[in-house]
N, C-alpha and C positions, 0 to 999 in steps of 0.2 A: 543739021537736018537729023531728025530722030529716026529711030528704027521704024520700019513699015508697020503701021497699025498702032503705034504708040505715040503719044504727044511728046513734044520735045521737053527735056528736063530743064527746069529753071536754072538760070545761071547761078553758080556758087553752091548748088546742091550737091550732096554726097550720099553714099549708102550707109553711113554711120547712124546709130539710134539717136533719138531726140535727147539732148542733154539738159533740157529745161525741166524735166520731171523731178529729179532729185533736188534741184534748187527750189522748186515750188514747195516740196514736203518740208524742207528745212525751214523755209520761211513760215510755213504753217505752224510748225512746232514752236518756233520763236514767238509767233503771234499768240499761241495758246499759253506759253509759259509766262508771258508778261502779266496777264490777269491773275494767274495762280500766285506768282511772286507778290503781286500787289495785295492779294487776299491774305497771304501769310504775313506780309508786312503789317497789314491792318490788324490781324490777330495779335501779332507781337506787340504792336502799339497798345492794343486794347488790354493785353495782359499787364503791360508795364503800367498803364493807367489804372488798371484794377488794383495792382499792388500798392499804388499811391492812394487811391481813393477808397479802398476797401474799408468798411466799417468793422473794425476788429472786435468791438464789443458785440455787435450784432452777430458776427461770425461765431464768437464763443458761445453766445446764448443759443444760436441755432443748432450748433453741434451738440451742446448739452441736452437740448430738447429732443433731438433725434435719438440720442443714446438712451434717454429716459423713456421715450415712446417705444423703442424697440426692445429694450432689455428690462424695463421697469426699475432700473437702478438710478439713484440720485448721485450726481457727481459732487464731490467735495474736494476742491482744488486748493492745496496748501502751498504749492510751489509756483514756479514761473510758467508762463504760457508763451510758446513760440509759434509764430505764424509765418508761412512762406507761400509765395505764389510762383516764383521762378527760382530755380529751374523745375522744382516740384511744388505741387499745391498741397499743403497739409497744415494742420494745427496740432501742436503737441502740448499736452498738459503734464506737468511734473508733480510728483507726490500727490497722487489722486486716491481718494477713498470713495468707494461706491457702496451705498446702502440700499436695502430693498425692504418694502413692506413695513416701514416704520421701525425696523430693528435698530437697537442702539449700537451694536458692534458692526463694523463694515464686513459685508460678505466678500468684498474684493478690494484689495489695495494694490495699486500699480505705481511703480517708480516713474514710468513714462507711458502715457497713453497718447498715441498718434492717430489722428483721423485724416486719411487721405481723401481729398475732395475731387469731385467730378469736374472736369475742366469746362465744358460748355455751359453748364448752369452757372459756374463761377463767373464767366464773362458777362452773364446777365444779372449778376449780383444776387444769384440764388445759391444757397450753401447746402449742398447735398453730399453726404458721406458716401464714398465709394467702398472703402474697407477700413478696418481698424487693426492697429498693431499694439499689443500690450507687452511692454518690456518689463521683465522681472515682476510679474504679478504675484501677489500672495493671496491665494483663494482659501477661504475658510468655509467648511461645510459642517454643520451641526445637525445631526439627526435626533429628533425628539422621540420620546417613548411612544407617541401616537402615530409615528410614521412620517409626520411632517418634518420639514427642515427649514432652515433660514433662507433657503433658495426657493421655497414654494411660491411666494409672491412673484418672484422673478419669472418662474416658469408659467404661472397663470397669466401674467402680463403678455409674455411672448405669444401664448396661445390665443389670447384675445386680439392681439395686434395683427397676427398673421392669418386669422380666420377670414375666409372669403367674405367680402362685403363689409369688412370693418372700416370704420372711419379713420382718416389720416393714416393710411397704411404706408409705412416706410420700412426699409430693411437695408441690410448691407450685403455685399457680394461675398465678403470673406472677413474672418477674424483670425489674426495670427497671434499666437502666444509664444514668447521667447523667454527662456530661462525662468520659468515659473515654478512656484511651490504651491502644493495643495495640502492642507491639513484637514483631516476628517476625524470626527468624534461621534460616537454613538452613546447617547445619554442612558439608554436602557442597559447596555452591556459594559459600559465604561471602556469600550475598545477605541483605540486611536490608531490612525495610519498617517503616513507622510509620504507624498510623492514629490520628487525634486527634479530639477533640471528639465522642466517640461517644455518641449518644443512641439507645438501643435498648429495645424492649419484647419480651420473650421470653414467649410464651404457653406455659407449661409444661404438659405433658400429664398433669394430675392426674386428669382424668376420662376424656377420649378418648385415643386412641393417637397423635393427630397432634401436631405441634409447629410453631410459627410464630414468626418473628422479623421485626420491621419496625423501621426507624429510619433514622438518618442518621449520616454520619461524614465527616471531612476526610481526603483522601489526595492527596498531591502537589499541594497548593494548590487542589484542587477539592472542592466539596461534593457528596457522593454520597448518593442515596436508594437504599435497598436493602431487599429482603424475601426471605425464604426459608421454605419450609414443607415438612415431611416428612409423608407420609400415615401412615406407621408409624414413629414415632421410635425405638421399641425395636429394630425390625428394622434400621433404619439404623445405630444404634449397635453392633449385633451384627455388622454386615457383611452382613446379609441384604438382599434386594431391598425397596425402598420407593419409593413415588412421591415425586417431587421437583419443586418449582416454585421458580424463583429469578428475581429481577428486580434489575437494577442500572441506575440512571439518573443521568447526570451531563451536564455541558455538552459534553465531548468525545465521549462514547460512551454508547450505550444497549444493554443486553444482556438477553436473556430466554432461559430454558431451561424446558421443560415435558416431563418424562419420568420416568425412574426412575434409581435409584442403588443400587450394591452395592459392598462392599469386603471380599471374602473374602481374596484373595491380593494384589490391587492394586485401586485405585479404578477402578470401571467405571460409566459413565453412558450412557444411551441415551434419545434423545428429540429434540424439535424445538428447534433453536437459531436465534435471531434476533439479528442485530447491526445497529445503525444508527448512523451517525456523519456529522455535517455536514462533517467533514474527516478523512480517514484519516491524513493527515500529522500533524495535531495529536493524534489519538488514539494514534498510534505514539509520538510524542514524550512524551505523558503517561504511557504505560505503560512507558517506558524502552526501547522497541524501536528498532532502527536505521531511519533514514528513507531510502527509496530515491531517489537522485538529488535534483533540486531542482525538478522540474516535475511537475504533475498531482497525483494522489492526494488529491483533494478529497472530494466527496460519495460515501459508501460505504454499501451495504446488502447484507446477506446473510441468506438463509433456507435452511436445509438440515436434513436428518435427520442427527443427530450420534451417533457411537458413540465413546466415550472409554474408552481402556484405558491406565491409567498416564499417561504424558506424551505419548501419541499420540492424535490426533483424526482420525477418518475421517468425511468428510462425503459424503453421497449426496443425490440430488435437489436439487443445489445450484442456487440462483438468486441470482446475484451481480450487483451494479451498482456501477460505479466510473466517476466522471467522465462520466456519461451513457451509458457502455457497459454493456450487459447481456449475460450469458452464462449457459449452463446446463451442468451436467456433474457431475464428482466431484472431490474434493480430499482431501488427506491432509496433516496437519501433525504434526510430532514435534519435541520439544525434549529430546534426550538429551545434554546438554552442548553441542550445536550445533543450531541451528534448521534444519529441513528442511521444504520445502513441495513437494508434488507435486500436479499438477492436470491434468485433461483437460477442456477447455471448448470449447463451440461457440456461435457467435453469428451473428446475421443481419448486423450491421454493427458495425464497430469503428473508433474514431478514436484513433490513437496520437500525434496531434499534441501533446497536452499534455506527453507524456513526452520529446519531443525538442525542444520549443520553446526550452529554455535551452541546448541544445547547438548551437553555431554553428561551422561550419567556417571561414566567412569572417568577417572583422571587419565593423563597421558600414559601412565605406566600400565593401565588396564588391570591393576591389582587393588586399587583403592577407589572408593567413590569420590566423585568430584565434590569439592568443598566450596566452589565458587557460589556466591550469593545470587539468588534469583533477582531479575529486574522485573518487577510486577507493575510498573507504572502504566503500561499499556492496557491493563485491565480496567482502569478506572476512568478513562477518558471518552470511550465510545461504546454505544450499544450496537450489537450485531445480531442479525438473525439471517442465517444463510443455509440454503439447501444446495448441495453440490453432488452431481453424479458424473461418473467417468467410466469409460470402457476399460481403461488401464490406469493404474495408480502406482506411483513409485514413492516410497518413503525410505530414504537411505538405502540399505541393502535389500529391503523388502519389496517384492513385486506383487501387486494385487491385481486381480481381474476386475470384473464389473463391480463397482463400489458406489454406495449411496451414503453420504455423510451429511449430518446436520450440525450446525454450530450456532450456539446462542450465547451471547455475552451481554449481561445486564447487571448494572450496579456492582461491577467488580467481580462477578461470578461468571466463569466460562464453563459451558456444558457442551461436550461433543458427543454425538450419538452416531453409531455405525449401524444403519438399518440392516445392511447385508453386504458382505465383502467376500469375494473369492480370493482366498489367501492360503498359502502352504498346501495347496491341493484340496482344500476343503472350504468351509464356510465359517465366517466370523461375524459375530454380533456383539454389541455391548455399548457401554457409555463411559465417558471420562469427564470428571468435573474438577475444576480448580477454582477456589475462592481466595480472595486476598484479605488478610488481617494484618495491617501494617506491613511489615517486611516478611511475614510468614505466609506460606502457601498451604492451604488445606486441600488435600487430594483425596478423591474418591474414584475408584475404578472398578468396573464390573464388565467382564468379557467372557464370552462363550465361543470356543473353537470346536467345531464339529467335523470329525473325520479328516483331520489334518495330518500332514507329515510331521511326526513328533521330532525328528532330528532338526529340521529347519526351524520349527516353531520354538522348541526349547532352547535352541542355540541363540536365536535372535532376541527372545523375550527374557530368558533367565540366565543366559550365559552358560548353559549346560550343553556340552557337546558329546556326551557319552550315550545318548539315548537315540534309538531309531525305532521305526515302526509307524503305525497309524493309530489314531485315537482321538479322544475328546479331552479338552482342558476347560475347566471353569475356574475363574479367578474373581475374588471379591476382596478388595484391599482398601484400607484407610491409612492416611499418613499426614503428618504435619511437620513442616520445617522450612527453613530459609535457604536450603541448599539440597542437592541430591543426597548428600551424606546425612543431613538432618532428617530427611524423609525416611530413609531406611532405618534410622535409629528408633523411629516411632511407629514403624510399620505394624499394623494390625490387620487381621482378616483370615481368609481361608483360601486354599488352592487344592483342587483335585484333578488327578490325571487318570484316565482309564485308557489302556492301550492294548493292542493285540498284534501278533505276528511281527515282532520286532526283536531287538537285542540290546543289551547293555555292554558297551565296550570297556576294556580295561582288564578283564579277567575271564577265564573260562571255568565256570563253577563246576561243570561236570568232570572235566579232566582233573581239576584240583582235588575234588572230593574223592574220586576213585583212587588217585595216587596216595592220598593221605589215609584212605581206608586200609590200603595194603600195608603201608609203612608210615605210621604217623610221625616218626622222628627222623625220617630220611631227608626231611627238608622239602618244602613245597616248591622249590625252584623259583622262577620269576612269576609272581602273582599278578603282574601288570600287563600280561599279554593275552591276546585272544578276546573273545566276547562270549556272553551268556545269552543264548536265544530264549525267548519267552513266547508262550501262547497268549497269556493274559497278564496285564500289569495294572496294579491298583496303587495309587499314591494319594493319600489324604493328609494334608499338612495344615496346621493352625499357626498363625503368626501372632506374636504378642511382644510389643516393644522391640521389634527387630529380630526376635528369635523365632525360628521355625521349628515347631515340635511335630515329630512324626506321630500321627494318630493311627494310621493304617497304611503300611507299605508292604505289598506282597508282589512277588515275581514268580509266576508259575510257568515253568518250561516243560518241554517234553521229557527231560531226564532229571531235572533238578528243580527245587523250590527254595526261594529265599524270602525271608522276612527281616524287616529292619525296624529298629527303634532308636530314639535319640533326638538330637537337635542339630540345627545348622544356624550359624550366626550370619545374618544378612549384612550387618555393618562390616564384619571382618572377612566375609565370604569364605567361611571355613566350615567343614563338617566335624562333628563329634558324635559318631553313631556306632551302634553295635547291631550285629545281625546273626542270623543262623541260616546256614545253607544245608540242605538235606537232599539225598539222592532218592529218586522215585524207584527204589529197588526193594527187594524183600528184606535186605539188611537194614534199610532205613538209616544209613549212616548220616550223622549230623555233625556239622562243624561250625562252632561259633567263630565269628570274625569281627574285625573292627574297620571302620572307614574314618580316616582322619586326614586333616590337611585342607589345602585350598580347593575351591570348587572346580577349577579348570584342570587340576592335576592332583587328585587325592591319593593318599596311601591306603591300600587295601591289604590287610594281612590277617592271618588266622590267630586265634587266641592261643598262646603257647601253653597255658595250663591245660586247655582242652586237648591239645595234641599229646601232652605227656600222659593224660588220663586214658587216652585211646591206646597207649602202649602197655600191654600186660607186664612187660619187664620193668618199665620205668615208673609205673604208677606207684608201687610201694615206696620207692625212694622219695617220691614227691611227698607222701604222707609223713615219712620219717623226717624229712627236711622241715616240714611245717611244724612237727612236734618239737624239734630242737629249737626252732625259732620262737615258738610259743611256750617253751618250758614244759611240754607234755600236758598242758592244761586242756588242750582241745583234742578230742577224739573224733575219729572218722565216724560219721553216722552209720547206724546199723543198716546193712543191706547195700551199702555203697560198694563199688568195685574194690576200693582200697581195703575196706573191712573184710570182705570175702577173701582177698589175697592174704591178709594177715592171718585169718583162721586157717587157711590151707597150709601156710608156712608153719604154724604152731603144731598142727597134726603131724606133719612130716618130721618134726623134731622129736 
C-alpha cells in the first residue's frame, strides 16, 4: 500500500538514476563512427587506386603547364621525375632549367623542383599544385643598361596572370627556396654580387592580393635575415602604387622601410626609413663603400622620411646619430656613376675629436713634425656638399660656441668654410682647402680671428705659449706635401697679429734693462723669469719655403719697447732672431739681445758686445782687443764712444 496521496511504486523500481542514457550515447557514437570509418576507407582505397591508375605523363604536363602559366618560365627537365601519392602527394623534377621570354640562358636552375599536390582534386584526377619547393636553386639575374633584366618577361607574365579577370587564373599558396644561390650582374656598371645559402619562404598571393617573403641568406661573409611584403602584389608587378614593408638585419647593419612603392617610368619609393649600425665604418666596408679617413664613424643611427626616385634618395625630417653626435635636418644621396651626398644639419653639440684623433701634425715627441704619409683616397670617391651648424663644437682641445660650417668635396678637392665661429672668446672666420695630386696634398688656408684670447689661440694654432692678451690674427698660407713635415717645408704665405693689454712671458724687459743700465757688466742674472707687459703688439711675418721672416715685430709697453728682426724655421721649429729693447725713460737706454732655440723653450740673452760697450771702463779694452785681433788695421769710427775714450786717455798722458 503506498503512501497516502501517492500511487504505489511499481515492483522492482528504485530511486537510482536511469542507467540507459549513457548506453544510448555510446551506441550513437558507435553508429556515427561506422560511416566515418567507411568514408575514410573509401578515401584510402581511392588514393591507392589513384596511385595505380594515375596518368603520370598527364600529371607531369599539367604541373609544367601550371608553372609556366604562373611564372612565365619554361621547364627543361634533364633528370629523373619522381611521383608519389601516398603518404604525400607530390611530383619532383631533378636537374631542372627554367627559361623565360625566349632567353637562351636559364634564368633559374634547380637541382630538385618539387610540386606538392592538392589532395581532393587529385582524387578526381585533377592535378593542382598546392605549393612548390626549390632545392638548391641557382638564380641568375642580369640587369641590362636600359633597366630591363632577363626576369622582365617573368614579372610581366605574373602580372598578367594574377590581374583580376585574367583567363586561366592559377597560383600557388607558397614557394620555398632551400640552399639557393643568386648571381647578379649589372651590364652598365660591370658590378656583380653573389648571395648564397638562401632559405626563403614566399607566401604567394593565391587568395589575398598581398605577397610576403621571409628568410635568410649569406652575403659577403655575413648571415642576413630579411623580409619583404607588398600590400598589392599585382599592382607592384604592374608598376602601380603598392604598400611595401622591408626589413634587413645583420651584424653590421639593420635597415627597415615602411611605405609605398611604384615603378611606372623609374622606381619610386616613399615612406619611413630606419638604419642602425654598431659601426658605420664596418657597415661601409661590408657594403663595399669607401671608408672616410681612419678615425671615428662608429655607432650610427638614422630615421627619416625617404623619397626614392631612381638612384636618388631625398631624406626629410632627418634625425641622425654618429659617434654620440645627434643632428636634425635634410639629406640627399645620389649614385649616378658617382656618389653625391648633400646635407643641411643642425645640432646642439658636436664633437669632431674622433675624426681628427689620428691626424697628428707633430710626432709623438712633440719636437718634430709628423712624417707619416697622408691617406688621400677618401677625397676621390665621393662628392659632398654639407651645411652644418651647432650651438657648441669641440675639436680636440678647442671648444667653440655657435658655429656654422660648410664642407664641399668635389673631384678630389675639399673646401671647408667657417661662416662664423665663437672661439677663444672671440669670432673666427675663414676657409680651408685641400686638393689631391697623386699622393701629394695641396693646402690653402685663410683665417681671421677677431678679438680672441691670444694665449689660447697662439698655443693651440702655432704651439706658442709665451703670449697673452687679446687681439686679432690673420693667416693666409699655402703648402704642398705628402705629410705634415712635407707641408711645413713648402709653407708660403703671411701671418699678422695685432694685440693689446697683454704680456710676453719668459723675461721682464723693464727690470733687465734698468739693472744693466746701472751696471752693464754685473751680469743680467736669470733672463728667463718674469714677463714683459705690453699695451700694443704688432707681428707681421712672411713665410717662404718653411722659413718665417719677421717684417715688422714691435712690442710697446708702459715702460719698455722691443723690436725684433730675423727668422724662424718652421720645419725645425727654432728661432734665430735679434732684437732691441729700450726703456721709455729720458736716458733711452737700449739693449740689443738675441732669441735662439726651440719655439717652446727659446733662449733669450743680451748681446755681450753691447754690454761691454755700455761700460765706460771696459769699452776701451774691447777696442784694444779688436785691434790686436785684426793687427791694428781697423780703427774705431770717429765719434764712437771708444774713439772718444782713446782721445781722453791721450790728453791725460
